C-alpha positions in Angstrom: 139.5 51.3 153.6 138.9 55.0 154.0 141.5 55.7 151.8 139.9 54.4 149.0 136.7 56.2 149.7 139.0 59.1 150.1 140.6 58.4 147.0 136.3 57.9 145.3 135.2 60.9 146.4 138.8 63.1 145.0 137.9 61.2 141.6 133.4 62.0 141.8 134.9 65.4 142.7 137.2 65.6 140.1 134.8 63.8 137.7 132.3 66.6 138.7 135.0 70.0 138.4 136.0 68.3 134.7 132.1 68.0 133.8 130.9 71.6 135.2 134.2 73.0 133.5 133.3 70.9 130.3 129.5 72.4 130.1 131.0 76.0 131.1 133.5 76.2 128.2 130.4 74.8 125.8 128.4 77.2 126.7 130.3 80.4 127.0 131.7 78.9 123.4 127.7 79.2 122.4 127.0 82.6 123.6 130.2 84.3 122.0 128.5 83.0 118.6 125.1 84.1 120.1 127.1 87.2 120.5 129.2 86.9 116.7 125.4 86.0 115.2 123.6 89.4 117.2 126.8 91.7 116.1 126.2 90.6 111.9 122.7 91.2 111.9 123.5 94.5 113.5 126.1 94.9 110.3 123.3 93.5 108.1 121.1 97.1 109.2 119.2 94.8 111.8 118.4 96.0 115.9 118.9 93.2 117.8 117.8 93.2 121.0 118.2 90.7 124.2 117.0 90.2 127.2 117.0 88.0 130.6 116.3 86.6 133.8 119.9 87.8 135.4 120.3 91.2 133.5 119.6 92.9 137.1 122.1 90.1 138.5 124.8 91.5 135.5 123.7 95.2 135.9 125.3 94.5 139.9 128.3 92.8 138.8 128.8 96.2 135.9 128.3 98.5 138.6 131.0 97.0 141.0 133.1 95.3 138.1 133.1 98.4 136.3 135.0 97.9 132.8 135.1 94.4 133.1 133.1 91.9 130.3 131.4 89.3 130.9 129.7 86.5 129.0 125.8 86.3 128.7 125.1 82.3 130.5 121.8 83.9 129.7 120.2 85.2 127.0 117.1 84.9 127.8 114.8 86.2 124.5 116.1 87.7 121.8 114.2 90.5 119.7 114.9 91.1 116.0 113.7 93.9 114.2 114.6 96.4 111.0 113.8 99.7 110.2 111.6 99.9 107.5 113.0 103.0 105.7 116.5 100.9 105.5 116.3 97.9 103.9 118.5 95.0 105.4 118.2 93.2 101.9 118.2 89.7 101.3 117.8 87.6 105.2 119.8 84.1 103.1 122.8 86.4 103.5 123.1 85.6 107.1 121.5 82.6 107.2 124.1 80.2 109.2 123.8 83.7 111.7 119.5 83.3 111.7 120.5 79.6 113.0 121.8 80.2 115.9 120.3 82.4 117.2 116.6 81.2 115.9 115.5 78.8 119.1 115.8 82.0 122.0 114.3 84.9 118.7 111.0 85.9 120.2 110.0 88.7 118.1 111.5 89.5 114.5 109.8 92.3 113.0 111.4 93.0 109.7 109.3 94.5 106.7 111.7 94.8 103.9 113.7 91.6 104.9 113.3 89.6 102.4 112.5 85.7 103.1 112.5 83.6 100.7 112.2 79.3 100.5 115.6 78.7 102.0 115.6 80.6 104.5 112.0 79.8 105.8 113.2 76.8 107.4 115.4 78.7 110.0 112.3 81.2 110.2 110.3 78.1 110.9 112.6 76.7 114.3 111.7 80.0 115.3 109.6 78.1 117.8 108.9 80.5 121.0 107.7 83.8 118.0 104.9 86.1 118.9 106.0 88.9 115.9 106.2 87.8 112.6 107.0 90.5 109.9 108.4 90.0 106.6 109.4 90.7 102.6 107.5 87.1 101.5 108.0 88.6 97.6 110.5 85.5 97.2 108.6 82.9 99.2 106.5 80.8 97.8 104.2 78.2 99.1 106.7 75.5 99.0 108.5 78.0 102.3 105.5 78.8 104.1 104.6 75.2 104.7 108.0 75.6 107.0 106.4 78.5 109.2 103.4 75.8 110.1 105.7 75.1 114.2 105.2 79.2 114.5 102.2 78.2 117.1 102.7 80.7 119.0 101.9 83.6 117.0 100.2 86.8 117.8 101.1 89.0 115.0 101.7 87.3 111.3 102.6 90.0 108.7 103.6 89.1 105.5 104.1 90.7 101.7 102.8 87.7 100.3 102.4 88.1 96.3 103.7 83.7 95.7 101.7 82.3 98.4 98.3 81.0 97.6 95.8 79.1 99.8 97.9 76.1 100.1 100.6 77.3 101.8 98.9 78.8 105.0 96.9 75.9 106.5 99.1 76.1 109.5 97.2 79.4 110.6 94.6 77.6 112.2 96.8 76.7 114.7 97.8 79.9 115.9 95.1 80.2 118.6 96.5 83.6 119.7 97.2 85.8 116.5 95.4 88.6 117.3 97.0 90.6 114.1 97.0 88.9 111.0 98.9 91.3 107.8 99.3 89.6 104.1 99.5 91.8 101.4 98.9 90.5 98.2 97.7 87.2 98.7 97.0 85.1 96.1 94.4 83.7 98.7 89.6 83.0 98.9 87.8 81.0 100.6 89.9 78.2 102.2 92.2 81.2 103.8 89.3 83.4 105.0 87.6 80.3 106.6 90.6 79.8 108.5 91.4 82.7 109.5 87.7 82.9 111.3 88.3 80.4 113.1 90.6 82.0 115.5 88.9 84.0 118.4 91.2 86.1 119.3 91.3 88.7 116.0 91.5 91.8 116.0 92.5 92.9 112.7 92.2 91.2 109.4 94.8 93.3 106.7 94.2 91.7 102.5 95.8 94.0 101.2 95.8 94.1 97.0 94.6 90.5 97.9 92.5 87.6 95.5 89.8 87.6 98.2 86.3 87.7 96.8 83.2 88.7 97.9 81.8 86.0 98.8 84.5 85.0 100.6 83.2 87.1 103.6 81.0 85.2 104.3 83.4 83.5 107.2 84.1 87.0 109.1 80.6 87.3 111.0 82.2 84.7 113.4 85.3 86.6 114.2 84.0 88.3 117.4 86.3 90.4 117.9 87.5 92.0 114.9 87.3 95.3 114.9 90.0 96.5 112.1 89.2 94.9 108.5 91.2 96.5 105.2 90.3 94.7 102.1 91.9 97.9 100.1 92.5 97.0 96.1 90.9 93.8 96.3 88.0 92.9 93.8 85.0 93.1 96.0 82.1 94.6 94.9 78.4 94.8 96.0 78.2 91.2 95.8 79.6 91.3 99.7 76.9 93.9 101.1 75.4 91.3 102.6 78.8 90.0 104.2 80.5 92.9 105.2 76.7 94.3 107.2 76.8 91.7 109.8 79.9 92.0 111.0 78.9 94.4 114.3 81.9 94.9 116.1 84.0 95.8 113.0 86.0 99.8 114.2 88.0 100.7 111.1 86.7 99.3 107.7 89.1 100.2 104.5 87.1 99.5 101.4 89.2 102.0 99.5 90.0 101.4 95.5 87.6 98.9 95.7 84.3 98.1 93.7 81.7 98.4 95.9 78.7 101.0 95.6 75.5 102.2 97.1 74.3 98.5 98.2 76.9 98.1 100.5 77.0 101.5 101.6 73.5 101.1 102.7 74.5 97.8 104.4 77.4 99.9 106.4 75.1 102.1 107.4 73.6 99.3 109.7 76.6 98.8 112.1 76.6 101.1 114.8 80.3 100.4 116.0 82.0 102.0 112.9 83.5 105.0 113.2 86.8 105.2 110.6 85.4 104.3 106.8 87.0 104.4 103.7 85.4 104.7 100.2 87.9 106.8 98.1 87.8 105.5 94.5 85.0 103.2 94.6 81.8 103.0 92.7 79.4 104.9 96.0 77.3 107.6 94.6 74.7 110.0 96.3 72.5 107.9 97.3 75.4 105.7 98.5 76.7 108.9 100.5 73.0 109.5 101.9 72.4 106.1 103.2 75.9 106.4 105.0 75.1 110.2 106.6 71.8 109.4 108.1 72.4 106.4 108.8 75.8 105.9 111.1 75.3 107.7 114.3 79.0 106.6 115.3 80.8 107.7 112.3 84.2 109.6 112.8 85.4 109.7 109.5 85.0 109.1 105.9 86.8 108.9 103.3 85.4 110.4 99.8 87.7 111.2 98.2 88.0 110.6 93.9 84.4 109.1 94.1 81.4 110.4 91.2 79.8 112.2 94.3 78.0 116.2 94.3 76.6 118.5 96.3 73.2 116.9 96.0 74.5 114.4 98.5 74.8 116.5 101.3 71.0 118.1 100.5 67.9 117.9 102.6 69.8 115.0 104.7 67.5 113.6 107.6 70.6 113.0 110.2 73.8 114.0 109.9 76.7 112.1 112.0 77.2 113.8 114.7 80.5 112.7 115.8 81.7 113.3 112.4 84.4 115.9 112.6 86.6 114.1 109.1 85.2 113.9 105.7 88.0 113.2 102.1 85.9 114.9 98.9 89.1 114.9 97.1 88.3 114.7 93.8 84.6 114.9 94.5 81.8 116.8 91.1 80.9 120.4 92.9 81.8 123.4 93.4 84.6 125.7 95.2 81.0 126.7 96.7 79.3 124.0 97.5 81.9 122.2 99.2 83.1 126.0 101.5 78.9 125.6 102.1 78.7 121.9 102.9 81.8 122.5 105.8 79.9 125.8 106.9 76.4 124.1 107.6 78.0 121.4 110.1 80.5 122.6 112.5 81.0 119.7 113.9 83.6 118.9 110.9 88.2 120.0 112.1 88.9 118.5 108.9 87.8 118.6 105.3 89.2 117.2 102.6 88.9 119.4 99.4 91.2 120.2 96.4 89.9 121.3 93.1 92.2 122.8 91.0 90.7 125.9 90.0 89.6 126.9 94.1 90.8 130.4 94.3 92.9 132.5 96.8 90.2 133.8 98.2 88.2 130.6 98.9 90.9 128.6 100.5 91.9 131.0 102.9 88.2 131.2 103.7 88.8 127.5 104.0 91.6 127.9 105.9 90.1 130.2 108.3 87.5 127.4 109.7 89.5 125.4 110.2 91.9 127.1 112.7 89.0 128.2 114.2 87.7 124.6 115.0 91.0 124.0 115.9 91.3 126.5 118.4 88.1 125.7 119.8 89.3 122.1 120.0 91.7 123.4 122.2 
């Protein structure tokens, strides 16, 4: 009887050891595959970093047994990033490697990495992603819809010239999203309505997108919105009533749009607005006066290549006390008029002005004032 029990224990122990050994072997093989995938991505110009809860143990073992290489049986989190100066090219070339790493990837920050409709389903398997950025020049709505499982995103950035409202229906599920960048996207009312339901959004960057003035009416729902970029869009003064409701915005970029004086009058009511870009817009002296007299918190103002004159700065009832940076490059004013504006407002430390016929003597006067004010700041 005892012999039978002992035999059963030996059989159980043998089975247990075999199972543990097999699982260990499979885990080791898996980690070897992961390591190879990481190296393949590095060879493509990507930076791959991994961390886990067992890292302190690995460091201790490494100190105790220097020169001994141990397999990483706990991969933890993997983050993939690429330099904006070195393009890693087509992610389809490392398709299999991305598929191996997908369940572990928490960050994929590769702004110049081309992700197409074939690669998008693999990115969609990175369900732990909190940060995602890539070049979606070749991505269509079909591929964009494959990103729907990424509900943990906090940061999303896509150059998306082929993506429309139809490809972004899933965005409402990203409740923790606080920054969204959709460059050149073919989007409008539907996407902005979805974006407006995301309670944590701090930044909305829609450079070059097809949003219209009336689409902006949804943005007033974003109570935490601080940074809004609408440059190179088709918005105009019809956006004035909607922009005038964005009382939480601190930085607003409307450069290279059709906005004019009506928008300026609306923005003058935004007491949180600190940085405003209106370069290459239809703003005139009237709009500039409204901004300068009504925006006490304004710190930086870009009016580059706007058709404004020195009259915009004469007989003002007030001047923003915190305004230190103003760009007037390309303004319709003489060198002496520009210099007078700079001299009359001592809080200005950065003054952009580059008249083509400015003589050396005038340039030196501008430089002396700038340097003197920088010294005072220190």
